[in-house]
VEXKOLRO-220996 format. One record per residue (C-alpha): x, y, z. Coordinates in steps of 0.1 Angstrom, whole numbers, plus 5000, padded with zeros to 4 digits. Layout:
# VEXKOLRO-220996
REC   east   north     up
REC      X       Y      Z
...
# end
This chain:
# VEXKOLRO-220996
REC   east   north     up
REC   8416    3455   1016
REC   8453    3451   1008
REC   8477    3422   1015
REC   8509    3429   1033
REC   8539    3422   1010
REC   8575    3414   1018
REC   8567    3409   1055
REC   8600    3405   1074
REC   8609    3369   1083
REC   8611    3360   1119
REC   8646    3353   1130
REC   8661    3339   1162
REC   8689    3359   1179
REC   8720    3337   1181
REC   8725    3348   1217
REC   8693    3330   1227
REC   8698    3297   1208
REC   8684    3270   1230
REC   8714    3246   1229
REC   8701    3223   1256
REC   8667    3220   1239
REC   8684    3213   1205
REC   8705    3186   1222
REC   8673    3171   1237
REC   8655    3172   1203
REC   8684    3154   1186
REC   8685    3128   1213
REC   8648    3120   1211
REC   8650    3119   1172
REC   8680    3096   1173
REC   8666    3072   1198
REC   8630    3074   1189
REC   8620    3075   1225
REC   8619    3101   1253
REC   8630    3074   1278
REC   8659    3062   1258
REC   8671    3097   1250
REC   8668    3107   1287
REC   8690    3077   1297
REC   8716    3085   1270
REC   8718    3122   1280
REC   8717    3114   1317
REC   8688    3137   1325
REC   8653    3130   1338
REC   8626    3123   1312
REC   8605    3152   1325
REC   8634    3176   1320
REC   8639    3162   1285
REC   8602    3167   1277
REC   8603    3203   1289
REC   8632    3210   1266
REC   8615    3196   1235
REC   8582    3214   1244
REC   8601    3247   1248
REC   8617    3242   1214
REC   8583    3235   1198
REC   8569    3267   1214
REC   8599    3286   1201
REC   8595    3274   1165
REC   8557    3275   1167
REC   8553    3240   1152
REC   8552    3205   1164
REC   8584    3185   1159
REC   8572    3150   1168
REC   8541    3130   1162
REC   8533    3115   1196
REC   8513    3083   1195
REC   8508    3056   1222
REC   8534    3033   1208
REC   8552    3054   1182
REC   8572    3086   1180
REC   8580    3100   1146
REC   8593    3133   1133
REC   8570    3157   1116
REC   8579    3174   1084
REC   8593    3203   1104
REC   8613    3179   1126
REC   8627    3162   1095
REC   8639    3196   1082
REC   8655    3206   1115
REC   8673    3173   1125
REC   8700    3173   1098
REC   8710    3209   1106
REC   8711    3202   1143
REC   8731    3170   1139
REC   8756    3185   1115
REC   8761    3216   1137
REC   8768    3196   1168
REC   8792    3174   1147
REC   8811    3205   1136
REC   8814    3217   1171
REC   8826    3183   1183
REC   8853    3181   1156
REC   8865    3216   1163
REC   8868    3210   1200
REC   8886    3177   1195
REC   8911    3194   1172
REC   8918    3220   1199
REC   8920    3194   1227
REC   8945    3174   1206
REC   8966    3206   1199
REC   8961    3205   1161
REC   8966    3168   1157
REC   8945    3154   1129
REC   8913    3138   1142
REC   8895    3110   1124
REC   8866    3124   1105
REC   8837    3108   1087
REC   8820    3124   1057
REC   8786    3114   1045
REC   8787    3113   1007
REC   8758    3107   0984
REC   8762    3094   0949
REC   8739    3078   0923
REC   8742    3039   0924
REC   8756    3035   0889
REC   8781    3064   0893
REC   8793    3050   0926
REC   8797    3014   0914
REC   8813    3022   0880
REC   8834    3053   0887
REC   8837    3063   0923
REC   8841    3032   0945
REC   8871    3018   0925
REC   8891    3050   0931
REC   8880    3059   0967
REC   8910    3041   0980
REC   8932    3068   0963
REC   8915    3094   0984
REC   8920    3073   1016
REC   8957    3070   1008
REC   8960    3108   1004
REC   8938    3117   1034
REC   8937    3087   1058
REC   8921    3107   1086
REC   8889    3111   1066
REC   8865    3082   1063
REC   8837    3081   1037
REC   8802    3070   1046
REC   8787    3064   1011
REC   8749    3064   1005
REC   8733    3057   0971
REC   8696    3065   0969
REC   8678    3057   0937
REC   8662    3084   0915
REC   8670    3120   0906
REC   8666    3153   0924
REC   8681    3172   0953
REC   8705    3155   0978
REC   8694    3141   1011
REC   8694    3166   1040
REC   8721    3149   1061
REC   8749    3146   1036
REC   8781    3167   1034
REC   8788    3163   0997
REC   8766    3149   0970
REC   8769    3139   0933
REC   8734    3141   0919
REC   8720    3130   0886
REC   8696    3157   0875
REC   8687    3183   0849
REC   8706    3216   0851
REC   8674    3235   0860
REC   8656    3232   0893
REC   8618    3232   0895
REC   8590    3221   0919
REC   8568    3210   0890
REC   8560    3174   0886
REC   8567    3160   0851
REC   8551    3128   0840
REC   8568    3109   0812
REC   8558    3078   0793
REC   8572    3045   0805
REC   8596    3041   0776
REC   8603    3079   0771
REC   8640    3077   0763
REC   8635    3048   0739
REC   8608    3067   0721
REC   8632    3096   0717
REC   8659    3073   0705
REC   8639    3055   0678
REC   8625    3088   0665
REC   8660    3102   0662
REC   8674    3071   0645
REC   8643    3061   0624
REC   8645    3026   0637
REC   8614    3004   0633
REC   8614    2991   0669
REC   8584    2984   0692
REC   8595    3002   0723
REC   8563    2995   0742
REC   8577    2961   0753
REC   8609    2953   0772
REC   8624    2953   0807
REC   8625    2986   0826
REC   8652    2990   0853
REC   8660    3019   0877
REC   8698    3020   0873
REC   8723    3021   0845
REC   8742    2992   0860
REC   8712    2969   0857
REC   8706    2981   0822
REC   8741    2972   0812
REC   8739    2939   0830
REC   8708    2931   0809
REC   8728    2937   0777
REC   8758    2917   0790
REC   8735    2888   0797
REC   8728    2886   0760
REC   8691    2894   0764
REC   8690    2925   0743
REC   8700    2962   0739
REC   8700    2989   0765
REC   8703    3027   0767
REC   8732    3037   0789
REC   8758    3064   0795
REC   8790    3053   0777
REC   8812    3072   0803
REC   8800    3048   0830
REC   8810    3018   0810
REC   8842    3028   0792
REC   8860    2998   0804
REC   8834    2973   0792
REC   8833    2991   0758
REC   8871    2992   0754
REC   8873    2955   0763
REC   8846    2945   0738
REC   8823    2931   0765
REC   8798    2958   0754
REC   8796    2973   0719
REC   8778    3002   0702
REC   8754    2988   0677
REC   8744    3024   0666
REC   8765    3055   0661
REC   8736    3078   0672
REC   8738    3094   0706
REC   8708    3108   0725
REC   8713    3138   0748
REC   8686    3133   0775
REC   8694    3166   0792
REC   8706    3151   0825
REC   8740    3154   0840
REC   8761    3146   0871
REC   8765    3176   0894
REC   8786    3181   0925
REC   8767    3199   0953
REC   8778    3212   0986
REC   8760    3235   1010
REC   8779    3268   1008
REC   8783    3271   1045
REC   8802    3238   1046
REC   8830    3249   1023
REC   8849    3262   1053
REC   8852    3226   1066
REC   8887    3214   1056
REC   8876    3178   1052
REC   8847    3187   1029
REC   8867    3211   1009
REC   8895    3185   1004
REC   8871    3158   0993
REC   8853    3182   0970
REC   8885    3193   0954
REC   8896    3157   0949
REC   8863    3149   0932
REC   8866    3178   0909
REC   8902    3169   0900
REC   8893    3133   0893
REC   8861    3139   0874
REC   8862    3175   0862
REC   8876    3165   0828
REC   8851    3137   0823
REC   8819    3143   0805
REC   8800    3127   0834
REC   8810    3155   0857
REC   8809    3185   0834
REC   8782    3178   0809
REC   8749    3160   0806
REC   8756    3123   0800
REC   8752    3110   0764
REC   8728    3081   0762
REC   8735    3055   0736
REC   8727    3019   0728
REC   8751    2992   0741
REC   8748    2955   0738
REC   8770    2924   0743
REC   8793    2913   0714
# end
């Protein structure tokens, strides 16, 4: 018995895209209710339900978990919603541009950045982008952690290793400190001490006079130059992580996304935080 290999993937012909069903799906996901979505779309609840059921039959999977007092997206629904919402947004923007005879329409970009990168580097200069391109508003989100961007963002700066893998890696609680003391030969007990989830909190801990922290000097160049933070050690530790700008390739034709992406590259492309893995080093208050 042999297994079939490289079986062709099932595709949907663009001519038969169920636009009404997709609109119904987006409405239900947005409002969390068939009744509320039907009222918003000005159609009957039964018609709305038929559209969603037809879309589920087309995809072959359930898009909503239907419970007596709760309606939630399944994993498949969560995967589909950002694509549907962004596609309808793009259509809306294009139609508005045509209706306004090429006049610039106000546009909102959803941008993801790591919290420390946003606070220390990006937020202070976003006003420069707004002066240059007043018709584009920025909706900034800053989730914690590392890894791929959220599904509903237009542009993302992520803090990650340069390689992508689905493997789960478990590290000791004080992994970076263990590496640092081994490299420097310091006789420090790294099994104790505060653990925080952002570089800003780590630096604030040092600024409060409580101890020493490992942080990216590029994020705290102003504090270092002013003497509020100092480098007690000359040794730097390359942890293998870096800041990477990501954009879905199909979005590069969007003028607003392309403009913001080019502006980010221009402002941060020469910085180590945008082009290379960040260097971790010890900082403390003077």
